[in-house]
N, C-alpha and C positions, 0 to 999 in steps of 0.2 A: 112608458114607452116598451112596446113587447120586441119580443126576440129578432123579429128581422130586424129592427131598426139597430140591432146592435151588431148585426153580421156586414161584413167587408162583402163590397161588391162583387167581388172576386169568389167569394166563398158560395153566395146564391146558386150558381150553376151545381154545386156540390149537394143542396140540401135536397135532402128528400123526406116522404111522409114518415118516415121510421124515424129519422133524426127529428124532426119536428114534434115527435110525442114524445120521444125521449127527454127532451132539452125544453119543452116548452112545459113549466110548473103552473100555468096559470090559467092554461088552456083545458079544452074538454078532454083531452087526454090526460092531462095532469090531475085535474078532479078524478078521473075515472082511476088511476092507478094508486093515487093516496086512497080514495073509497075501498079500493080492493087490500091494499096493506093493511089499514086499520082493522078489517074483519079477517086478516090470515094469520095464521098461526105459523105459518113457514117461518124455517131459519136458516139463512144464508150466510156461509163462511165470509168473512172480509179479508180479501186477497191484496197484496202488496203487487200490481200490475208488474212493477221492474222485478220481483222476484215471486213469480206464481205457485211455485213451489215450495216456500218457505213453511216451516213447522208451524202450524194452526194448534190452539187448543181445542177440544173438543167440547160440547154442550156440559157434559158432565163425566166426571172421573171413569175413564175408561178400563176395563178389564184388559183390553188385548192391545199392543201396541203396534204389532205387525199380524198379516195373514200370509198362510202360505196354503194356496189351495192346490189339492192336486186333483184332477178331473181326468176320470179314467172313460176317454171318448169312445163312444158306441154302447155303453151302457150295459157294465157286467150284471150277471145274472145273482140277484139277493139270496135266490134259494140254492145256489152253490156255495154262497161265500157267508153269510150271516143270519141268514131266517131260517133256522132250522124248522124243519115242518116232518116229523116223523109220518103223520098220518097220510101227508104226499106219497110217501112210499108205500104204503098199504095198498093203493089205488092205483099206484105204476101201471100202466098200459089197459086201463077200464078206458070207456068211453065217458068223455067230459061232459059233466052235466048242461042241460040246456040252459039253466039259469044264469051259466059264464057265459053264455055266447048271445042271448037274445038282446036286442038294441046295443051291442057293444061293436067298436069299430077296431078293425085288427089291420095291421100291417100287410099278412101274410096268410091267414088262418084261414082255411077253405075247408067246407064242411063240417064234419064233425070229428074234432080232433081226439087222439087219446090224451090222458092224464100222463103226466112224466113225473117220476120220482126223483128224489135226489139224486145226481151223481157224483157226488163226495160224500165222503165221512165226517162226521162233525164229533167235538166233543166241548166239553167244557173248560174254560181256561180262569186263572187265576180266584182271587177270592169272592170276586164277581160272578162267578159262574157263567160266564159269556160263552154262547154258545157261537163256535167259529171253525168253520170247516177246516180240513187237511191241507187245504190248497193253502194255506196261510198261516203256516206253522209259527214261523219267528215273530207276525204279528201277534199271533197268540199269547206269546209271553208278556205282551203289551195291555192286556185287557181291561185292568185295572185303571188304565190311562185313559180307556175311548169312551164317550159317549155315543152309544150307536141309536140313532134315530133309525127305526124301524116301518114309521108308518108316514114316509113323505108321499105326497101325492102330484101330480100335474094336472093339466088338462091337454096336453100334446102328445102325441104318439108315433110324431117323425122326426128325426134325428134334429136336422137342422132348426126347426121351429124351436122344439124339446131344449135343446143346447142355450139355443139363445135366450128362452124364458129363464134357463138357471141363472144365466150370468148377466142377463140385462134388464130382467121383471118383465120383458115381455117377446112372445114371438115374432114380433117384426123386425125385419131392420133398421138401424139409426139410433137407437137408444146406447146410453152409456153403460158399460160394464159395473160390476160392484168394484172391481180395482180400480177405475174410472173415479165414482162417487167416493170411494175411501180417500183415494189421494186429494181429490177439489177440496173434502172434508179436512184432512188433517196435514197438507202438505208430506214433506218427506223430512227425514232428520239429515239426510246426506245431498247438499245442493251440485256435488259431483256426479251424482246416478240418478236416474230417473225414478219416480216415486212409484212406479208402478212396472215390475219385467215379465215379462213372459219367455218360459223354456218350453220347446218341443220336441217328444221324443217319438217314436213307431214309424217313422218313414214319410209320414203326412199331416199334413195340417187339419184341424178338425174340418167339416162339412163347410160350414158358414164363414170358414177363415178369419180373419181378423175383425170381423164384425163383431167376435165374441172376448175382446180386448180394445175395442174403441171406444172413441169417448162421446161419439152420439153427438148431440146437443151442447156437450159441456166442450170449453174452448180444448183445442187439440193437443195442449202440452200437458193433459191429464191422461191420453190413452196410454195403454201398454207398449212398452219398445220391446219386441221381439228379437230375442237374442239367442245365438247359436252356440253350441259346445264344439264345434269344430271350426276351425278357420279365423275369420274376422268375428271376434261376438257380435258386433254389430252390422251389416252392412252398408256400408258406404260412409261410416265415419271415419276411416283412416284417410289420412291422405294421398292424393294420388303419387305417382313415381314424378318427382321433380318439386314437389312442392314440400316447401319446410315448414315446420312452426310459424314461423316469424311470416312467411308469404301469406298463411293462412288466416295469423292475426290481422294482419295489414288488409285483407281483403273483407274479413268480417267486419273491420272497423268502418270502411266505406261502404260496406253493405248496410251497416245499422243506421247510418246516415242517410241513407235512400228509405230505409224502413219510417225513421224518425218522421220524416218529412212527409212521407205517407200518411201516419200517424196523424199530424198535425191539421193535413189538410181534411181527413176523413173523419178521424175521430175511431176507427173501428177497432175493438180492442183482441180480434185474433192479429193484429198487426202488434202488439206486444207481444201476443203468444209466439210470433215468428221470431221476433228477435231475440225471445227468451230460447227458444228453442235449438237457434243456432249457436248460443254462448253456450248451453248444454252439453251440443255436440260436441264442442270444441274443448271442453272440461272433460268430457267422457273419454276421449282420446287418449288420455292418461289413465284415469281412474277403472272405466270399464275392463282395458287387458288385465290388469293387475288383480282385480277381483276375480274376474273369469277363468283365471287359470287356477287349476286342480291340482297342476304337476308339486308343487311345494308343500301338499298337503302330506304328514306322517305316513308311513306304510301300512299302521296300523288304522289310520284314517281310510284306505283307500280297500283296507282288507274287509273293514266292518260295513262299509256301501257297496263294495262289490263294483267299485269303479274302474275304469280304463282309460286314463288321459287321453286325447286326442280322438276318442270314439265317441259318436254320438249314443246317449243311453239313457235310460228312465235313471238308471243310480249314478251316472255323472250330474244331471240335471238337479236331485235331490241333495247332493252335494254342493252344488253349485246356490239351491235354494238357501241352505245353512249360511254361506257366506256372503251371498245378498242381503241376509236377513240381519245379519250381524254388522254390515257396512250401511246400513239405516234404510235399508228398500222397505218401504211400506207395505206392500203387496206384489206377492209372489206368484204367480200362477205357472203353475204346470199342466200341459195337455199329454196324453199318453194315447196316442192313436191305436186301434186294434181290438177293442173289447167287442165289437158288434159279431161275435161268434154265436152265430145262431144254430149251428149245427153244420152237417155235411151230408153229400146225397149219397154218401156209402153208407148212411144208417147210424153215424155216431151222434149221438145226442147232445153232448158238448165238446165239439172236436180238440185238437191237440193243440190247436191255436189258442184256447182259452187257458189249457195248463200253463203253456209258453208263457202268457203273459202274467198271469199268478206268480210264476218262478221268477219271471223277472222284474216284479214288484214288491214282491214279499221283504226280501231282505233289505234293499234301501230304503223301503217306509220304515219299517224297523230302526234300521240305524239311524234316520232322521231323527225319530223320537229320543232314540238313545242319546244322539249327540246334541239335542237342544236342551234335554236334560240336563247333561253334564256341565253344560256350560251355563247353566244357571238361565237359560233364556225359554224353557218351554211354558213357566208363568206368564209370559207375559207375552207369547207368541200362540195365535190359534191357527192350528192345523187341521185342515177340513179335507176330507176324502168322498166322492162319490161318483157318481153319473149322471145321465139326463133322465132316465125313467128307467123301471124295471123291467121284469121277465116273466112273464106268465106260468100258472103251473101246468098247462096243459101245451103240446107240440104243435110246432106250425101248420104240420100236415099241406105242405104247399107242392102239388104237382109232383111231375115224373113218376109215377105208375108205380107199382110195388115193387118194394127194392131200391126204388130211386128219389124216394122223397124224403126232404129234409125234416129231420126230425129234432131239432133244437126249440128254442123259446121263442115266441113270440114279444114283441113290443108289449108292455104293461106301466098305463100312468097311471093306473088306481094304489098302485104301493110300488117303492123302493126304499133302498136304504143308504144314508147317508151319516159319516161318523165324524166329528171331531174330537179334538183332544188339545190340553194345555190351558190357555188363558182364559177364565170366567165360565168354563164348563166342568159339571159334577163328573169327575172321573169317575169307572166303573160301574156305569149305568145302561141298561137299554130303555129305551123310551117308545112307546105306542107299539102296539101289536097289530097282527094280520090276523084274518080268518085260517082255518085250521089247514087249508091249503096254500096260503101266501098269495091269495090272489086280490082281494079288498082290506082295507084297513076296516077296524071293528073296535079301536079306543087310539085316542090322541092321535087323532089325523094332524099332519103339520104341512100346509100349502107350502109353495116354495117362494109365495111373499111371505109367509112365517117366517121362513129362514131369514129370508133378507132381513127384516124386521130384529130378527134375534143378534144377526152379524153388525149391523149397526149397533143397535144397542150395547154389543159387547166392545164395540168401538168408541162408544161415548157419543152415540147418537139416538132422536128421537126418530125413528124412519116415516112418522108421521108429519114432521115437521122439516125435514131437511129436505128442501126442493131447490130447482132451477126454473126461472121463469122462461117458458119456449111458448109458443104458439097461443098465447094466450094462458095458459095455464102453468099452475105450479106443478111441474113437473117433479116424481119421484120415483127411486127404484121400486118402490111398492106397489106401484100401479095407484090406481083408483078406488080397488076393492077393498073392503076390510081387512088388515093384516095386524096379527099378535105376534109380542114377545113370547115365546116360549118359555116361559118361567121356569118350570120345573127342571129345566135341565142348566141352571144358572147356578154356579156356584154360590 
């Protein structure tokens, strides 16, 4: 007796080809799926549908229990921060070599640009002797905690696609972010909070918005939840005026009955996600305001971070990141907008906006590392800092005529810097190297997909096996190109 004979007549009108292929284990679809599974190396976490965020074991023992990712939106210049190039200063103002330009694509460079020397002073820090610019004096004190990767590479030179590639592994819209993959694979340790939370500073959201923390084709319960540091932490989570918690509970109970009926009729797993999200929102009404309030932090903590309760700032978000981490949130993403500082049309090579951004993040990042270490959390927390691509050693040289041309640095996908600290990475090392002008990688290149493979490895997953079936493929964060774990940076 086949599948159709077991169905109630009322259900036939709801049967689709997708349902048939999913449920028919004796038909062609089932045989094909079995044959694919036998040859597959994919690894799919097994979730309890009624509790999709329940904590799950990784594939192997992880080094990192959680991630705090600090993304500087707009791509800060590595040549002004971490990649010290004295030779670049020697050629400041000279014509750019032709080989730097031939066959290359640029966002703004026109004609023959001039070489632009480093705009700030560098010095060595710690026992590691890491070269860090004077823009990050407090972070320099943590040099022996940092694993600085100077050989990052991407194939995207526009901000939106490059940001998508860094966070989702694909330059196109519609793919899950790193945080979604991590939360889908591991769940979270606090069922009263989302597993993936997002904090934004700088006055604007990134260019491609919520796609950077979206769940793509993963169930939507794994998408990042954007929180605010002023006003209601999460929009629409609070009850409207006149609606008590008891009324809200009764309404959700009725809604759940309707959703359960829909689930019985159609079997769509997204219905379970919807039920779970409503319940999560109900629990969050109590948990989130408490966790997101920094007013009760002692005065010395506010002094260390430079926080101002009630104001939106990167400093506030760094302190919130620590509070979220200690309350069991798996993946905490900070986006700080305003790092696209090309220069100015007044001849300033890296304008005052870049200096201000450095001043605004140096203190709270340093405080975050200190705070995590003092609380015994740094050994199990992976902290990541970076942008979406690097900057060129030559000036933009774009338009405006004499005295009115922009003289900042253009986008450079060939080389950029990212650093990590904490769980599972070697402290006090610099990995990879660029040429003497800081333009191209000359040793130990690290592609974005290699970084993703390394991050998943630290969380206890093989990036080549962690996958989700979608559109006939076992989709992965690392995509389809070869990716490697950067073992030389692992502790």
